C-alpha positions in Angstrom: 1.9 -7.5 -44.2 -1.3 -9.4 -44.1 -2.6 -10.9 -40.9 -3.6 -14.8 -40.8 -6.9 -15.6 -42.3 -9.5 -17.5 -40.2 -12.5 -19.5 -41.5 -14.9 -17.1 -39.8 -13.6 -14.1 -41.8 -14.8 -13.0 -45.1 -12.4 -13.2 -48.0 -10.4 -10.2 -48.6 -10.5 -8.8 -45.2 -8.4 -9.1 -42.0 -11.3 -8.5 -39.6 -10.6 -4.8 -38.9 -13.7 -3.7 -40.7 -15.6 -4.8 -37.6 -13.7 -2.8 -35.1 -16.6 -0.3 -34.9 -18.6 -3.0 -33.3 -16.0 -3.6 -30.6 -16.8 -0.6 -28.5 -17.5 -0.7 -24.7 -20.3 1.4 -23.4 -19.1 4.6 -22.0 -20.7 4.1 -18.6 -18.6 0.9 -18.1 -15.4 2.7 -19.0 -16.3 5.5 -16.5 -17.1 2.9 -13.8 -13.9 0.9 -14.3 -11.7 4.1 -14.4 -13.3 5.6 -11.2 -13.3 2.4 -9.3 -9.5 2.2 -9.8 -8.9 5.9 -9.0 -11.2 5.6 -5.8 -9.1 2.6 -4.7 -6.0 4.8 -4.9 -7.7 7.5 -2.8 -8.5 4.9 -0.2 -4.9 3.7 -0.1 -3.7 7.4 0.4 -6.3 7.6 3.2 -4.8 4.6 4.8 -1.3 6.3 4.7 -2.6 9.4 6.2 -4.3 7.2 9.0 -0.9 5.7 9.9 0.6 9.1 10.1 -2.2 10.1 12.5 -1.9 6.9 14.4 1.8 7.7 14.9 0.9 11.0 16.3 -1.7 9.5 18.6 0.5 6.7 19.7 1.7 8.7 22.8 -1.8 9.1 24.1 -2.9 5.6 23.2 0.2 4.2 25.1 -0.7 6.4 28.1 -4.3 5.1 28.0 -3.1 1.5 28.3 -0.5 2.4 30.8 2.4 1.4 28.6 5.7 3.3 28.9 8.1 3.6 26.1 11.0 5.9 26.6 11.5 6.8 23.0 7.9 7.7 22.6 7.8 9.9 25.6 11.1 11.7 24.7 9.4 13.0 21.6 7.0 15.0 23.8 4.2 14.7 21.4 1.5 17.2 22.2 -1.8 15.9 23.7 -4.3 15.2 20.8 -7.5 17.0 20.3 -10.9 15.3 19.8 -11.0 16.2 16.1 -8.0 13.9 15.6 -9.9 10.8 16.8 -13.0 11.8 15.0 -10.9 12.0 11.8 -9.6 8.6 12.6 -13.1 7.1 12.6 -13.4 8.0 8.8 -11.0 5.1 8.1 -13.6 2.4 8.6 -15.8 4.0 6.0 -13.3 2.9 3.4 -14.7 -0.5 3.9 -18.0 0.6 2.9 -16.5 2.1 -0.4 -14.6 -1.1 -1.2 -17.7 -3.3 -0.8 -19.8 -0.8 -2.8 -17.5 -0.9 -5.8 -17.2 -4.6 -5.7 -20.9 -5.1 -6.4 -21.9 -1.6 -7.7 -24.1 -0.8 -4.7 -25.4 2.6 -4.8 -26.8 3.1 -1.4 -23.5 1.8 0.2 -21.5 4.3 -1.8 -23.9 7.1 -0.8 -23.3 6.2 2.9 -19.6 6.3 2.3 -19.9 9.8 0.8 -21.9 11.1 3.6 -19.5 9.7 6.2 -16.5 11.3 4.5 -18.3 14.7 4.4 -19.3 14.5 8.1 -16.2 12.7 9.7 -13.5 13.5 7.2 -14.1 17.0 6.0 -16.0 18.0 9.2 -13.0 17.4 11.5 -10.6 18.9 9.0 -12.7 22.1 8.8 -12.7 22.3 12.7 -8.9 21.9 12.6 -8.5 24.6 9.9 -10.2 27.0 12.2 -8.6 26.0 15.3 -5.0 26.4 14.1 -5.8 29.5 11.9 -4.5 32.0 14.4 -1.1 30.3 14.9 -0.6 29.8 11.2 -1.6 33.4 10.3 0.8 34.7 12.9 3.6 32.6 11.7 3.1 33.5 8.1 2.7 37.2 8.7 5.3 37.7 11.7 7.6 34.7 11.2 9.1 33.1 14.3 7.1 34.2 17.3 6.8 33.3 21.0 3.0 33.5 20.5 2.8 30.3 18.4 3.3 26.8 19.8 6.5 25.0 18.4 7.0 21.2 18.5 10.6 20.1 17.9 11.4 23.5 16.7 8.6 23.6 14.0 5.4 25.6 14.1 2.7 23.1 15.1 -0.2 24.7 13.2 1.7 24.7 10.0 2.4 21.1 10.3 -1.2 20.5 10.9 -2.1 22.6 7.9 0.2 20.3 5.7 -1.7 17.3 6.9 -5.1 19.1 6.4 -4.1 19.9 2.8 -3.3 16.3 1.9 -6.2 14.8 3.7 -8.6 17.3 2.3 -7.2 16.6 -1.3 -7.7 12.9 -0.6 -11.3 13.3 0.6 -12.3 15.6 -2.3 -10.9 13.3 -4.9 -12.7 10.4 -3.1 -16.0 12.2 -3.2 -15.5 13.1 -6.9 -14.7 9.6 -7.9 -17.6 8.3 -5.9 -19.9 10.8 -7.6 -18.7 9.7 -11.0 -19.5 6.1 -10.0 -23.0 7.0 -8.7 -23.8 8.7 -12.1 -22.4 5.8 -14.0 -24.3 3.3 -12.0 -27.5 5.2 -12.2 -27.1 5.3 -16.0 -26.6 1.6 -16.1 -29.7 0.9 -14.0 -31.8 3.2 -16.1 -30.7 1.4 -19.3 -31.4 -2.1 -17.6 -35.0 -0.9 -16.8 -35.6 0.1 -20.5 
């Protein structure tokens, strides 16, 4: 079946012989793909933030001297300082979103540094802090030596969160690095 002929096409061709000229430069493809993936990582970072915010809600409500019986009945353990530090990694997502909007290398580098320090740094601290409880639970099983919350081992619950958050941060850093490489290639080609 022949396609329609236009005046701009040569006789005897359907225009497909020029498809080799219709290629997008690879650094633009890499940039578009990694921008999309980084946005997904930021979305999952927001989801994890709301989980953490739910955990911190009892302490925040106590700070403002607000009493809600349903929250108090959950007997949520007091938060540690690393939980608040991890929450401060969320505003860094605005740096990343503004950087990918206008391909700003310096802003994306600041985002990456902040994720390493605030995101991964606090997660590493939590991993070390809860290691003894998790190790005891995994080797011995149910024990009186570990802290339980609602019948569940508290350290193992935190390790589940740490696993998810570290994956989100690692993928965010990976996609950010790919964007930096693509943007630097583009800027070098512009200078030539």
